[in-house]
C-alpha positions in Angstrom: -0.2 0.1 -0.1 3.0 2.3 0.8 4.1 1.5 -2.6 1.0 2.3 -4.5 0.6 5.7 -2.7 4.2 6.7 -3.7 3.2 5.7 -7.3 -0.1 7.6 -7.6 1.7 10.3 -5.7 4.4 10.9 -8.3 2.1 10.9 -11.2 -0.3 13.3 -9.3 -3.4 10.3 -9.9 -5.4 11.2 -6.9 -5.3 14.6 -7.8 -6.3 14.1 -11.5 -9.3 12.1 -10.6 -10.3 14.4 -8.0 -10.3 17.1 -11.0 -12.3 14.7 -12.9 -14.6 13.8 -10.3 -15.4 17.8 -9.9 -15.9 18.2 -14.2 -12.6 20.0 -14.4 -11.1 18.6 -17.7 -8.2 21.6 -18.0 -5.5 19.1 -17.6 -6.9 17.3 -20.4 -7.9 20.7 -22.1 -5.3 23.6 -21.0 -2.0 22.2 -19.2 -1.4 19.5 -16.7 -1.3 21.2 -13.2 0.3 18.9 -11.2 4.0 17.9 -10.8 4.9 14.7 -12.2 8.3 13.2 -12.0 10.3 9.8 -11.6 10.6 8.1 -8.3 14.3 6.7 -9.3 16.8 8.6 -7.0 13.9 10.0 -4.8 14.3 9.4 -0.9 12.1 7.2 1.3 11.9 7.7 5.1 10.3 5.1 6.6 9.6 5.8 10.1 10.1 2.3 12.2 11.1 0.8 8.9 13.2 -2.3 9.9 10.3 -4.7 11.0 8.9 -7.2 8.7 6.8 -4.6 6.6 9.6 -2.0 6.5 11.9 -4.3 4.9 9.1 -5.6 2.3 8.4 -1.8 1.5 12.4 -1.9 1.1 12.9 -4.3 -1.1 10.1 -2.7 -3.8 12.0 0.9 -3.2 14.9 -0.5 -3.9 14.0 -2.2 -7.0 11.9 0.9 -8.1 15.7 2.7 -8.0 14.8 4.9 -4.8 17.3 5.3 -1.8 15.9 4.7 1.8 16.4 6.2 5.0 15.3 4.5 8.6 15.0 5.7 11.8 15.7 3.5 14.6 16.0 4.2 18.1 19.2 1.7 18.3 20.2 3.9 15.5 21.2 1.1 13.5 19.4 -2.2 11.9 18.9 -4.8 13.8 22.0 -7.6 13.6 21.8 -10.1 10.8 18.8 -7.4 8.4 19.6 -8.2 5.2 19.7 -4.8 4.4 22.4 -3.7 6.3 25.4 -3.5 4.6 23.4 -2.1 1.9 24.6 1.4 0.4 21.3 2.9 -0.6 19.5 2.3 2.9 20.4 4.3 6.2 19.7 4.8 9.4 19.7 8.6 10.6 18.0 10.3 13.2 14.3 11.0 12.9 14.7 14.9 12.0 17.1 14.1 9.3 14.7 11.8 7.8 11.9 14.1 7.7 13.8 16.9 6.3 15.4 14.9 3.9 12.8 12.3 2.2 10.5 13.2 -0.4 7.8 10.6 0.7 7.9 9.6 4.6 5.8 6.5 5.5 5.0 5.7 9.1 5.1 1.6 9.8 6.2 1.5 13.5 3.6 0.2 15.7 0.7 2.3 17.8 1.6 2.5 21.8 2.0 4.8 24.6 5.5 6.1 23.2 4.2 6.8 19.2 0.9 8.0 19.9 0.3 11.1 18.6 4.2 11.0 18.0 4.1 12.4 14.7 2.1 15.9 14.6 2.5 19.8 13.3 6.7 20.0 14.3 7.5 16.6 12.1 5.1 17.8 9.5 6.9 21.4 8.9 10.5 19.8 9.4 9.6 18.2 5.8 10.3 19.2 2.6 7.2 21.3 1.3 7.0 19.3 -2.0 7.3 15.5 0.0 4.5 13.7 1.2 3.4 11.9 3.9 2.3 8.2 4.5 0.5 6.2 6.7 -0.6 2.8 6.8 0.3 1.8 10.2 -2.4 3.0 12.6 -3.8 6.3 12.6 -3.4 7.5 16.0 0.4 7.5 15.4 -0.5 10.7 13.8 -2.0 14.1 15.6 -5.1 14.5 13.0 -6.0 17.8 14.9 -2.7 19.4 14.0 -2.1 17.7 10.1 -5.0 19.0 9.1 -3.9 22.8 10.5 -0.5 21.7 8.6 -2.4 20.6 5.3 -4.7 24.2 5.4 -1.6 25.4 5.3 -0.2 23.8 2.6 3.2 22.5 5.0 3.9 19.6 2.6 2.5 18.4 -1.0 0.4 16.1 0.3 -1.1 13.2 2.9 -2.2 9.5 2.2 -4.0 8.1 4.7 -5.1 4.6 4.5 -5.3 4.5 8.6 -7.3 7.4 10.4 -7.8 7.7 14.2 -11.3 7.2 13.8 -12.1 4.3 10.9 -14.3 6.1 8.9 -13.6 9.6 10.0 -16.7 11.2 11.6 -18.7 13.4 9.1 -17.8 16.4 10.0 -14.1 15.6 9.9 -12.3 18.1 8.0 -10.2 15.3 6.2 -13.1 14.6 3.8 -13.0 18.3 2.5 -9.0 19.0 2.5 -7.2 18.6 -1.3 -4.0 17.7 -0.6 -5.3 14.6 2.1 -6.2 11.4 0.2 -7.9 9.0 2.1 -8.9 5.1 1.6 -10.9 2.7 3.8 -8.2 0.3 5.6 -7.6 -1.5 2.1 -3.9 -2.6 3.0 -5.0 -5.4 4.4 -8.6 -5.9 2.4 -7.5 -7.8 -0.6 -8.6 -10.8 -1.0 -5.5 -13.0 -0.9 -4.8 -11.2 2.6 -7.9 -11.6 3.8 -7.6 -15.5 2.8 -4.3 -15.8 4.6 -6.2 -14.3 7.9 -8.9 -17.0 7.9 -6.0 -20.0 7.2 -4.3 -18.1 10.1 -7.2 -18.4 12.3 -8.4 -22.0 11.1 -5.1 -23.1 11.9 -4.8 -21.4 15.6 -8.1 -23.4 16.4 -7.1 -26.8 15.2 -4.0 -26.6 17.2 -5.8 -25.1 20.2 -8.6 -28.2 19.8 -5.5 -30.6 19.0 -3.7 -29.7 21.8 -6.7 -30.1 24.1 -7.2 -33.3 22.7 -3.7 -34.5 23.2 -3.7 -33.5 26.8 -7.1 -35.2 27.5 -5.6 -38.1 26.1 -2.0 -37.8 28.7 -4.4 -37.8 31.3 
């Protein structure tokens, strides 16, 4: 889902779709009014990106020619990490990640330390041309501060597959901002993903039942 957002932002597809939905065809008839560019050589910053999901995102981003910055409280990748010797993958302080990246993706878990950890201070450190992507948990972002930043055009855009309240309340300003793009937590809703979830649940139930039967036999 992170890569999907990056590709859409780089080609301004979300912005174009919004114009067409509003009946505005000037991108066709006048001139294209949004910057579009290749992602080769662009910098992707992953906040908490050394885990399984972040590493999978890194794999694809590297294949697309991007350079990767990862923030980590330890200041380094875990020992034995597949990218620890890759010169295109660097671990940096979060301030450097925010100020340098063309795309910033949130990939950390939600806990007491990360709740509302990304707000106006962090967003205003980003480049005005950068995009913020959240496919992790909505409450990692301080949504009230994000909304104010997006009103001020502090960054180019935000893509939110997760929101603090899902769906956002009907009167939420997230619905109205032309530089915020919402998707209904579709990162896990693909058919194959849901099938894996069902399979895992079934396997766990079977293991639990089999374990209980074995315990009865042992007794």
